[in-house]
PDB file of the backbone (N, CA, C, O) and the ligand in Angstrom, with CONECT records:
HET     ZN  A 101       1
ATOM      1  N   MET A   1       0.831  -1.189  -0.010  1.00  0.00           N
ATOM      2  CA  MET A   1       0.005  -0.039  -0.014  1.00  0.00           C
ATOM      3  C   MET A   1       0.914   1.317  -0.144  1.00  0.00           C
ATOM      4  O   MET A   1       2.110   1.317   0.148  1.00  0.00           O
ATOM      5  N   ASN A   2       0.323   2.288  -0.540  1.00  0.00           N
ATOM      6  CA  ASN A   2       1.233   3.667  -0.293  1.00  0.00           C
ATOM      7  C   ASN A   2       0.583   4.545   0.659  1.00  0.00           C
ATOM      8  O   ASN A   2      -0.635   4.510   0.837  1.00  0.00           O
ATOM      9  N   CYS A   3       1.319   5.288   1.241  1.00  0.00           N
ATOM     10  CA  CYS A   3       0.927   6.148   2.218  1.00  0.00           C
ATOM     11  C   CYS A   3      -0.238   7.002   1.806  1.00  0.00           C
ATOM     12  O   CYS A   3      -0.064   7.810   0.894  1.00  0.00           O
ATOM     13  N   PRO A   4      -1.449   6.896   2.410  1.00  0.00           N
ATOM     14  CA  PRO A   4      -2.637   7.847   2.079  1.00  0.00           C
ATOM     15  C   PRO A   4      -2.387   9.419   2.104  1.00  0.00           C
ATOM     16  O   PRO A   4      -3.011  10.243   1.435  1.00  0.00           O
ATOM     17  N   VAL A   5      -1.423   9.665   2.943  1.00  0.00           N
ATOM     18  CA  VAL A   5      -0.890  11.076   3.192  1.00  0.00           C
ATOM     19  C   VAL A   5       0.099  11.746   2.089  1.00  0.00           C
ATOM     20  O   VAL A   5      -0.073  12.884   1.651  1.00  0.00           O
ATOM     21  N   CYS A   6       1.118  10.913   1.716  1.00  0.00           N
ATOM     22  CA  CYS A   6       2.060  11.376   0.800  1.00  0.00           C
ATOM     23  C   CYS A   6       2.334  10.487  -0.446  1.00  0.00           C
ATOM     24  O   CYS A   6       3.197  10.768  -1.278  1.00  0.00           O
ATOM     25  N   PHE A   7       1.512   9.364  -0.510  1.00  0.00           N
ATOM     26  CA  PHE A   7       1.510   8.600  -1.656  1.00  0.00           C
ATOM     27  C   PHE A   7       2.962   7.724  -1.984  1.00  0.00           C
ATOM     28  O   PHE A   7       3.211   7.248  -3.092  1.00  0.00           O
ATOM     29  N   GLN A   8       3.826   7.619  -0.835  1.00  0.00           N
ATOM     30  CA  GLN A   8       4.994   6.969  -0.849  1.00  0.00           C
ATOM     31  C   GLN A   8       4.778   5.481  -0.385  1.00  0.00           C
ATOM     32  O   GLN A   8       3.858   5.261   0.403  1.00  0.00           O
ATOM     33  N   PRO A   9       5.541   4.485  -0.809  1.00  0.00           N
ATOM     34  CA  PRO A   9       5.271   3.336  -0.233  1.00  0.00           C
ATOM     35  C   PRO A   9       5.392   3.311   1.287  1.00  0.00           C
ATOM     36  O   PRO A   9       6.159   4.129   1.795  1.00  0.00           O
ATOM     37  N   VAL A  10       4.717   2.460   2.076  1.00  0.00           N
ATOM     38  CA  VAL A  10       4.451   2.574   3.544  1.00  0.00           C
ATOM     39  C   VAL A  10       4.495   1.147   4.060  1.00  0.00           C
ATOM     40  O   VAL A  10       4.101   0.205   3.373  1.00  0.00           O
ATOM     41  N   ASP A  11       4.993   1.007   5.313  1.00  0.00           N
ATOM     42  CA  ASP A  11       4.937  -0.217   5.929  1.00  0.00           C
ATOM     43  C   ASP A  11       3.562  -0.263   6.691  1.00  0.00           C
ATOM     44  O   ASP A  11       3.199   0.645   7.439  1.00  0.00           O
ATOM     45  N   VAL A  12       2.764  -1.499   6.415  1.00  0.00           N
ATOM     46  CA  VAL A  12       1.493  -1.491   7.138  1.00  0.00           C
ATOM     47  C   VAL A  12       1.589  -2.424   8.204  1.00  0.00           C
ATOM     48  O   VAL A  12       1.877  -3.587   7.923  1.00  0.00           O
ATOM     49  N   LEU A  13       1.387  -2.087   9.412  1.00  0.00           N
ATOM     50  CA  LEU A  13       1.566  -2.828  10.710  1.00  0.00           C
ATOM     51  C   LEU A  13       0.256  -3.710  10.944  1.00  0.00           C
ATOM     52  O   LEU A  13       0.385  -4.875  11.319  1.00  0.00           O
ATOM     53  N   GLN A  14      -0.831  -3.231  10.753  1.00  0.00           N
ATOM     54  CA  GLN A  14      -1.947  -3.811  10.966  1.00  0.00           C
ATOM     55  C   GLN A  14      -3.063  -3.374  10.124  1.00  0.00           C
ATOM     56  O   GLN A  14      -3.165  -2.179   9.845  1.00  0.00           O
ATOM     57  N   VAL A  15      -3.908  -4.234   9.693  1.00  0.00           N
ATOM     58  CA  VAL A  15      -5.199  -3.819   9.084  1.00  0.00           C
ATOM     59  C   VAL A  15      -6.361  -4.565   9.887  1.00  0.00           C
ATOM     60  O   VAL A  15      -6.609  -5.771   9.886  1.00  0.00           O
ATOM     61  N   LYS A  16      -6.986  -3.574  10.547  1.00  0.00           N
ATOM     62  CA  LYS A  16      -8.385  -4.089  11.312  1.00  0.00           C
ATOM     63  C   LYS A  16      -9.670  -3.652  10.563  1.00  0.00           C
ATOM     64  O   LYS A  16      -9.632  -2.960   9.546  1.00  0.00           O
ATOM     65  N   SER A  17     -10.669  -4.050  11.067  1.00  0.00           N
ATOM     66  CA  SER A  17     -11.860  -3.815  10.237  1.00  0.00           C
ATOM     67  C   SER A  17     -12.152  -2.157  10.450  1.00  0.00           C
ATOM     68  O   SER A  17     -12.752  -1.467   9.625  1.00  0.00           O
ATOM     69  N   SER A  18     -11.657  -1.719  11.601  1.00  0.00           N
ATOM     70  CA  SER A  18     -12.034  -0.188  11.881  1.00  0.00           C
ATOM     71  C   SER A  18     -10.822   0.739  11.551  1.00  0.00           C
ATOM     72  O   SER A  18     -11.040   1.942  11.403  1.00  0.00           O
ATOM     73  N   TYR A  19      -9.617   0.267  11.435  1.00  0.00           N
ATOM     74  CA  TYR A  19      -8.591   1.192  11.091  1.00  0.00           C
ATOM     75  C   TYR A  19      -7.262   0.386  10.482  1.00  0.00           C
ATOM     76  O   TYR A  19      -7.118  -0.829  10.613  1.00  0.00           O
ATOM     77  N   THR A  20      -6.495   1.092   9.927  1.00  0.00           N
ATOM     78  CA  THR A  20      -5.253   0.600   9.592  1.00  0.00           C
ATOM     79  C   THR A  20      -4.061   1.370  10.179  1.00  0.00           C
ATOM     80  O   THR A  20      -4.075   2.601  10.192  1.00  0.00           O
ATOM     81  N   GLU A  21      -2.988   0.634  10.684  1.00  0.00           N
ATOM     82  CA  GLU A  21      -1.816   1.181  11.387  1.00  0.00           C
ATOM     83  C   GLU A  21      -0.605   1.140  10.335  1.00  0.00           C
ATOM     84  O   GLU A  21      -0.391   0.087   9.734  1.00  0.00           O
ATOM     85  N   ALA A  22       0.104   2.152  10.130  1.00  0.00           N
ATOM     86  CA  ALA A  22       0.991   2.230   9.182  1.00  0.00           C
ATOM     87  C   ALA A  22       2.254   3.202   9.554  1.00  0.00           C
ATOM     88  O   ALA A  22       2.115   4.201  10.260  1.00  0.00           O
ATOM     89  N   VAL A  23       3.397   2.825   9.041  1.00  0.00           N
ATOM     90  CA  VAL A  23       4.539   3.666   9.252  1.00  0.00           C
ATOM     91  C   VAL A  23       5.095   4.161   7.955  1.00  0.00           C
ATOM     92  O   VAL A  23       5.433   3.367   7.078  1.00  0.00           O
ATOM     93  N   CYS A  24       5.196   5.447   7.818  1.00  0.00           N
ATOM     94  CA  CYS A  24       5.794   6.111   6.635  1.00  0.00           C
ATOM     95  C   CYS A  24       7.064   6.932   7.113  1.00  0.00           C
ATOM     96  O   CYS A  24       7.224   7.526   8.179  1.00  0.00           O
ATOM     97  N   LEU A  25       7.864   6.813   6.106  1.00  0.00           N
ATOM     98  CA  LEU A  25       9.146   7.562   6.278  1.00  0.00           C
ATOM     99  C   LEU A  25       9.051   8.962   6.633  1.00  0.00           C
ATOM    100  O   LEU A  25       9.675   9.537   7.524  1.00  0.00           O
ATOM    101  N   GLY A  26       8.089   9.507   5.730  1.00  0.00           N
ATOM    102  CA  GLY A  26       7.886  10.854   5.792  1.00  0.00           C
ATOM    103  C   GLY A  26       6.926  11.439   6.656  1.00  0.00           C
ATOM    104  O   GLY A  26       6.991  12.616   7.011  1.00  0.00           O
ATOM    105  N   CYS A  27       5.896  10.527   7.057  1.00  0.00           N
ATOM    106  CA  CYS A  27       4.741  10.792   7.736  1.00  0.00           C
ATOM    107  C   CYS A  27       4.762  10.441   9.248  1.00  0.00           C
ATOM    108  O   CYS A  27       4.145  11.091  10.092  1.00  0.00           O
ATOM    109  N   GLY A  28       5.558   9.310   9.521  1.00  0.00           N
ATOM    110  CA  GLY A  28       5.559   8.669  10.726  1.00  0.00           C
ATOM    111  C   GLY A  28       4.641   7.678  10.999  1.00  0.00           C
ATOM    112  O   GLY A  28       3.953   7.194  10.100  1.00  0.00           O
ATOM    113  N   HIS A  29       4.544   7.263  12.350  1.00  0.00           N
ATOM    114  CA  HIS A  29       3.611   6.180  12.577  1.00  0.00           C
ATOM    115  C   HIS A  29       2.236   6.805  12.889  1.00  0.00           C
ATOM    116  O   HIS A  29       2.079   7.813  13.578  1.00  0.00           O
ATOM    117  N   PHE A  30       1.240   6.073  12.289  1.00  0.00           N
ATOM    118  CA  PHE A  30      -0.012   6.743  12.537  1.00  0.00           C
ATOM    119  C   PHE A  30      -1.139   5.730  12.061  1.00  0.00           C
ATOM    120  O   PHE A  30      -0.866   4.933  11.163  1.00  0.00           O
ATOM    121  N   GLN A  31      -2.454   5.744  12.666  1.00  0.00           N
ATOM    122  CA  GLN A  31      -3.615   4.955  12.136  1.00  0.00           C
ATOM    123  C   GLN A  31      -4.449   5.866  11.402  1.00  0.00           C
ATOM    124  O   GLN A  31      -4.488   7.061  11.692  1.00  0.00           O
ATOM    125  N   ILE A  32      -5.192   5.308  10.364  1.00  0.00           N
ATOM    126  CA  ILE A  32      -6.276   5.872   9.607  1.00  0.00           C
ATOM    127  C   ILE A  32      -7.532   5.199   9.784  1.00  0.00           C
ATOM    128  O   ILE A  32      -7.511   3.986   9.575  1.00  0.00           O
ATOM    129  N   SER A  33      -8.693   5.757  10.145  1.00  0.00           N
ATOM    130  CA  SER A  33      -9.804   4.907  10.189  1.00  0.00           C
ATOM    131  C   SER A  33     -10.311   4.557   8.909  1.00  0.00           C
ATOM    132  O   SER A  33     -10.204   5.231   7.884  1.00  0.00           O
ATOM    133  N   SER A  34     -10.937   3.328   9.054  1.00  0.00           N
ATOM    134  CA  SER A  34     -11.555   2.677   7.727  1.00  0.00           C
ATOM    135  C   SER A  34     -12.653   3.753   7.160  1.00  0.00           C
ATOM    136  O   SER A  34     -12.758   3.882   5.941  1.00  0.00           O
ATOM    137  N   ALA A  35     -13.406   4.464   7.979  1.00  0.00           N
ATOM    138  CA  ALA A  35     -14.265   5.364   7.563  1.00  0.00           C
ATOM    139  C   ALA A  35     -13.682   6.480   6.624  1.00  0.00           C
ATOM    140  O   ALA A  35     -14.262   6.901   5.623  1.00  0.00           O
ATOM    141  N   LEU A  36     -12.481   6.895   7.071  1.00  0.00           N
ATOM    142  CA  LEU A  36     -11.820   7.975   6.499  1.00  0.00           C
ATOM    143  C   LEU A  36     -11.168   7.582   5.149  1.00  0.00           C
ATOM    144  O   LEU A  36     -11.180   8.285   4.139  1.00  0.00           O
ATOM    145  N   ARG A  37     -10.586   6.335   5.276  1.00  0.00           N
ATOM    146  CA  ARG A  37      -9.882   5.597   4.019  1.00  0.00           C
ATOM    147  C   ARG A  37     -10.797   5.408   3.059  1.00  0.00           C
ATOM    148  O   ARG A  37     -10.396   5.409   1.895  1.00  0.00           O
ATOM    149  N   SER A  38     -12.265   5.199   3.343  1.00  0.00           N
ATOM    150  CA  SER A  38     -13.256   4.852   2.391  1.00  0.00           C
ATOM    151  C   SER A  38     -13.495   6.198   1.498  1.00  0.00           C
ATOM    152  O   SER A  38     -14.037   6.192   0.392  1.00  0.00           O
ATOM    153  N   CYS A  39     -13.053   7.218   2.092  1.00  0.00           N
ATOM    154  CA  CYS A  39     -13.328   8.710   1.391  1.00  0.00           C
ATOM    155  C   CYS A  39     -12.132   8.719   0.313  1.00  0.00           C
ATOM    156  O   CYS A  39     -12.278   9.482  -0.642  1.00  0.00           O
ATOM    157  N   LEU A  40     -11.115   8.041   0.370  1.00  0.00           N
ATOM    158  CA  LEU A  40     -10.130   8.259  -0.487  1.00  0.00           C
ATOM    159  C   LEU A  40     -10.287   7.812  -1.892  1.00  0.00           C
ATOM    160  O   LEU A  40      -9.459   8.114  -2.752  1.00  0.00           O
ATOM    161  N   ASP A  41     -11.415   7.044  -2.152  1.00  0.00           N
ATOM    162  CA  ASP A  41     -11.744   6.974  -3.634  1.00  0.00           C
ATOM    163  C   ASP A  41     -11.775   8.022  -4.403  1.00  0.00           C
ATOM    164  O   ASP A  41     -11.290   7.996  -5.533  1.00  0.00           O
ATOM    165  N   ARG A  42     -12.385   9.146  -3.859  1.00  0.00           N
ATOM    166  CA  ARG A  42     -12.730  10.242  -4.618  1.00  0.00           C
ATOM    167  C   ARG A  42     -11.854  11.446  -4.203  1.00  0.00           C
ATOM    168  O   ARG A  42     -11.796  12.403  -4.974  1.00  0.00           O
ATOM    169  N   ARG A  43     -11.231  11.465  -3.147  1.00  0.00           N
ATOM    170  CA  ARG A  43     -10.441  12.504  -2.656  1.00  0.00           C
ATOM    171  C   ARG A  43      -9.143  12.080  -2.152  1.00  0.00           C
ATOM    172  O   ARG A  43      -8.834  10.898  -2.003  1.00  0.00           O
ATOM    173  N   GLN A  44      -8.399  13.060  -1.897  1.00  0.00           N
ATOM    174  CA  GLN A  44      -6.881  12.510  -1.265  1.00  0.00           C
ATOM    175  C   GLN A  44      -6.527  13.614  -0.262  1.00  0.00           C
ATOM    176  O   GLN A  44      -7.055  14.725  -0.282  1.00  0.00           O
ATOM    177  N   PHE A  45      -5.643  13.246   0.568  1.00  0.00           N
ATOM    178  CA  PHE A  45      -5.082  14.201   1.657  1.00  0.00           C
ATOM    179  C   PHE A  45      -4.262  15.259   0.959  1.00  0.00           C
ATOM    180  O   PHE A  45      -3.564  14.991  -0.019  1.00  0.00           O
ATOM    181  N   ALA A  46      -4.369  16.541   1.513  1.00  0.00           N
ATOM    182  CA  ALA A  46      -3.435  17.532   1.448  1.00  0.00           C
ATOM    183  C   ALA A  46      -2.319  17.208   2.159  1.00  0.00           C
ATOM    184  O   ALA A  46      -2.395  17.266   3.387  1.00  0.00           O
ATOM    185  N   THR A  47      -1.078  16.809   1.531  1.00  0.00           N
ATOM    186  CA  THR A  47       0.017  16.210   2.317  1.00  0.00           C
ATOM    187  C   THR A  47       0.496  17.089   3.493  1.00  0.00           C
ATOM    188  O   THR A  47       0.620  16.601   4.616  1.00  0.00           O
ATOM    189  N   ARG A  48       0.775  18.430   3.223  1.00  0.00           N
ATOM    190  CA  ARG A  48       1.515  19.243   4.255  1.00  0.00           C
ATOM    191  C   ARG A  48       0.733  19.459   5.440  1.00  0.00           C
ATOM    192  O   ARG A  48       1.269  19.318   6.540  1.00  0.00           O
ATOM    193  N   PRO A  49      -0.777  19.868   5.313  1.00  0.00           N
ATOM    194  CA  PRO A  49      -1.458  19.962   6.437  1.00  0.00           C
ATOM    195  C   PRO A  49      -1.715  18.712   7.183  1.00  0.00           C
ATOM    196  O   PRO A  49      -1.851  18.677   8.406  1.00  0.00           O
ATOM    197  N   THR A  50      -1.776  17.715   6.419  1.00  0.00           N
ATOM    198  CA  THR A  50      -1.978  16.467   7.220  1.00  0.00           C
ATOM    199  C   THR A  50      -0.892  16.031   8.076  1.00  0.00           C
ATOM    200  O   THR A  50      -1.035  15.573   9.210  1.00  0.00           O
ATOM    201  N   ARG A  51       0.326  16.221   7.391  1.00  0.00           N
ATOM    202  CA  ARG A  51       1.516  16.009   8.279  1.00  0.00           C
ATOM    203  C   ARG A  51       1.567  16.903   9.677  1.00  0.00           C
ATOM    204  O   ARG A  51       1.943  16.550  10.795  1.00  0.00           O
ATOM    205  N   GLN A  52       1.101  18.076   9.263  1.00  0.00           N
ATOM    206  CA  GLN A  52       1.171  18.945  10.442  1.00  0.00           C
ATOM    207  C   GLN A  52       0.272  18.434  11.548  1.00  0.00           C
ATOM    208  O   GLN A  52       0.616  18.373  12.728  1.00  0.00           O
ATOM    209  N   ARG A  53      -0.967  18.054  11.046  1.00  0.00           N
ATOM    210  CA  ARG A  53      -1.868  17.636  12.204  1.00  0.00           C
ATOM    211  C   ARG A  53      -1.419  16.454  12.772  1.00  0.00           C
ATOM    212  O   ARG A  53      -1.580  16.348  13.987  1.00  0.00           O
ATOM    213  N   LEU A  54      -0.865  15.494  12.143  1.00  0.00           N
ATOM    214  CA  LEU A  54      -0.126  14.300  12.844  1.00  0.00           C
ATOM    215  C   LEU A  54       1.063  14.714  13.779  1.00  0.00           C
ATOM    216  O   LEU A  54       1.318  14.072  14.798  1.00  0.00           O
ATOM    217  N   GLN A  55       1.697  15.690  13.433  1.00  0.00           N
ATOM    218  CA  GLN A  55       2.754  16.399  14.342  1.00  0.00           C
ATOM    219  C   GLN A  55       2.189  17.003  15.607  1.00  0.00           C
ATOM    220  O   GLN A  55       2.720  16.869  16.709  1.00  0.00           O
ATOM    221  N   GLU A  56       1.125  17.648  15.386  1.00  0.00           N
ATOM    222  CA  GLU A  56       0.422  18.245  16.596  1.00  0.00           C
ATOM    223  C   GLU A  56      -0.181  17.138  17.538  1.00  0.00           C
ATOM    224  O   GLU A  56      -0.084  17.230  18.762  1.00  0.00           O
ATOM    225  N   ARG A  57      -0.876  15.972  16.841  1.00  0.00           N
ATOM    226  CA  ARG A  57      -1.323  14.998  17.755  1.00  0.00           C
ATOM    227  C   ARG A  57      -0.242  14.204  18.442  1.00  0.00           C
ATOM    228  O   ARG A  57      -0.508  13.620  19.493  1.00  0.00           O
ATOM    229  N   ARG A  58       0.957  14.149  17.913  1.00  0.00           N
ATOM    230  CA  ARG A  58       1.889  13.379  18.502  1.00  0.00           C
ATOM    231  C   ARG A  58       2.373  13.993  19.597  1.00  0.00           C
ATOM    232  O   ARG A  58       3.054  13.335  20.383  1.00  0.00           O
ATOM    233  N   GLN A  59       2.138  15.181  19.804  1.00  0.00           N
ATOM    234  CA  GLN A  59       2.613  15.930  21.330  1.00  0.00           C
ATOM    235  C   GLN A  59       1.581  15.283  22.320  1.00  0.00           C
ATOM    236  O   GLN A  59       1.868  15.388  23.512  1.00  0.00           O
ATOM    237  N   LYS A  60       0.539  14.696  22.027  1.00  0.00           N
ATOM    238  CA  LYS A  60      -0.376  14.201  23.070  1.00  0.00           C
ATOM    239  C   LYS A  60      -0.491  12.676  22.984  1.00  0.00           C
ATOM    240  O   LYS A  60      -0.929  12.065  23.959  1.00  0.00           O
ATOM    241  N   THR A  61      -0.141  12.060  21.931  1.00  0.00           N
ATOM    242  CA  THR A  61      -0.109  10.514  21.792  1.00  0.00           C
ATOM    243  C   THR A  61       0.882  10.010  20.756  1.00  0.00           C
ATOM    244  O   THR A  61       1.023  10.565  19.666  1.00  0.00           O
ATOM    245  N   ALA A  62       1.557   8.943  21.136  1.00  0.00           N
ATOM    246  CA  ALA A  62       2.577   8.460  20.285  1.00  0.00           C
ATOM    247  C   ALA A  62       2.158   7.800  18.932  1.00  0.00           C
ATOM    248  O   ALA A  62       2.920   7.558  17.997  1.00  0.00           O
ATOM    249  N   LEU A  63       0.728   7.533  18.992  1.00  0.00           N
ATOM    250  CA  LEU A  63       0.221   6.962  17.664  1.00  0.00           C
ATOM    251  C   LEU A  63      -1.028   7.696  17.290  1.00  0.00           C
ATOM    252  O   LEU A  63      -2.148   7.333  17.651  1.00  0.00           O
ATOM    253  N   PRO A  64      -0.796   8.692  16.587  1.00  0.00           N
ATOM    254  CA  PRO A  64      -2.196   9.593  16.308  1.00  0.00           C
ATOM    255  C   PRO A  64      -2.919   8.826  15.220  1.00  0.00           C
ATOM    256  O   PRO A  64      -2.397   8.052  14.418  1.00  0.00           O
ATOM    257  N   LEU A  65      -4.418   9.212  15.327  1.00  0.00           N
ATOM    258  CA  LEU A  65      -5.256   8.709  14.459  1.00  0.00           C
ATOM    259  C   LEU A  65      -5.897   9.664  13.546  1.00  0.00           C
ATOM    260  O   LEU A  65      -6.452  10.678  13.969  1.00  0.00           O
ATOM    261  N   LEU A  66      -5.829   9.346  12.252  1.00  0.00           N
ATOM    262  CA  LEU A  66      -6.645  10.210  11.293  1.00  0.00           C
ATOM    263  C   LEU A  66      -8.179   9.403  11.319  1.00  0.00           C
ATOM    264  O   LEU A  66      -8.392   8.228  11.020  1.00  0.00           O
ATOM    265  N   GLY A  67      -9.052  10.322  11.727  1.00  0.00           N
ATOM    266  CA  GLY A  67     -10.524   9.795  11.752  1.00  0.00           C
ATOM    267  C   GLY A  67     -11.380  10.607  10.755  1.00  0.00           C
ATOM    268  O   GLY A  67     -10.934  11.538  10.084  1.00  0.00           O
ATOM    269  N   ILE A  68     -12.611  10.177  10.728  1.00  0.00           N
ATOM    270  CA  ILE A  68     -13.630  10.856   9.876  1.00  0.00           C
ATOM    271  C   ILE A  68     -13.629  12.419  10.365  1.00  0.00           C
ATOM    272  O   ILE A  68     -13.997  13.238   9.522  1.00  0.00           O
ATOM    273  N   ASN A  69     -13.323  12.804  11.400  1.00  0.00           N
ATOM    274  CA  ASN A  69     -13.379  14.363  11.829  1.00  0.00           C
ATOM    275  C   ASN A  69     -12.142  14.947  11.111  1.00  0.00           C
ATOM    276  O   ASN A  69     -11.973  16.164  11.185  1.00  0.00           O
ATOM    277  N   ASP A  70     -11.273  14.199  10.430  1.00  0.00           N
ATOM    278  CA  ASP A  70     -10.242  14.934   9.716  1.00  0.00           C
ATOM    279  C   ASP A  70     -10.597  15.021   8.221  1.00  0.00           C
ATOM    280  O   ASP A  70      -9.704  15.237   7.401  1.00  0.00           O
ATOM    281  N   GLU A  71     -11.798  14.870   7.871  1.00  0.00           N
ATOM    282  CA  GLU A  71     -12.300  14.943   6.614  1.00  0.00           C
ATOM    283  C   GLU A  71     -11.842  16.444   5.876  1.00  0.00           C
ATOM    284  O   GLU A  71     -11.635  16.581   4.670  1.00  0.00           O
ATOM    285  N   ASP A  72     -11.758  17.325   6.727  1.00  0.00           N
ATOM    286  CA  ASP A  72     -11.395  18.749   6.269  1.00  0.00           C
ATOM    287  C   ASP A  72      -9.917  18.696   5.571  1.00  0.00           C
ATOM    288  O   ASP A  72      -9.598  19.627   4.832  1.00  0.00           O
ATOM    289  N   LEU A  73      -9.110  17.730   5.776  1.00  0.00           N
ATOM    290  CA  LEU A  73      -7.878  17.606   5.132  1.00  0.00           C
ATOM    291  C   LEU A  73      -7.895  17.065   3.892  1.00  0.00           C
ATOM    292  O   LEU A  73      -6.852  17.046   3.238  1.00  0.00           O
ATOM    293  N   LEU A  74      -9.054  16.553   3.389  1.00  0.00           N
ATOM    294  CA  LEU A  74      -9.085  16.030   1.996  1.00  0.00           C
ATOM    295  C   LEU A  74      -9.368  17.208   0.916  1.00  0.00           C
ATOM    296  O   LEU A  74      -9.969  18.253   1.166  1.00  0.00           O
ATOM    297  N   ILE A  75      -8.841  16.848  -0.278  1.00  0.00           N
ATOM    298  CA  ILE A  75      -8.948  17.684  -1.300  1.00  0.00           C
ATOM    299  C   ILE A  75      -9.323  16.814  -2.506  1.00  0.00           C
ATOM    300  O   ILE A  75      -9.037  15.616  -2.493  1.00  0.00           O
ATOM    301  N   PRO A  76     -10.025  17.439  -3.667  1.00  0.00           N
ATOM    302  CA  PRO A  76     -10.419  16.582  -4.672  1.00  0.00           C
ATOM    303  C   PRO A  76      -9.208  16.181  -5.440  1.00  0.00           C
ATOM    304  O   PRO A  76      -8.239  16.935  -5.533  1.00  0.00           O
ATOM    305  N   LYS A  77      -9.254  14.902  -6.039  1.00  0.00           N
ATOM    306  CA  LYS A  77      -8.356  14.190  -6.760  1.00  0.00           C
ATOM    307  C   LYS A  77      -8.018  15.006  -8.061  1.00  0.00           C
ATOM    308  O   LYS A  77      -7.218  14.557  -8.881  1.00  0.00           O
TER     309      LYS A  77
HETATM  310 ZN    ZN A 101       3.577   9.356   4.074  1.00  0.00          ZN2+
END
C-alpha cells in the first residue's frame, strides 16, 4: 500500500476492520480509520496540512489517528 498522506510506499503494521496502522518514512507512525480511508476513492489528503496535524497530535499521543473528523484535510483528486 502507498501512504494515504504522501503517496510513498508505506509499512502496514495492522489492518483491522475499523482502522489501518502504518509507518511512513515521511509521515511517521499513524492510524487511519476505515471510514476516512473509504473517502479516499474520490478525494486525497493535502499532504502538508495532514503531516502538520499528525505532528500536533503526536505531542499528546505516540500513535495519532486520522479519523472521519479529519475529512477537512481532503481535497479533490
Ligand atoms: Zn507518508
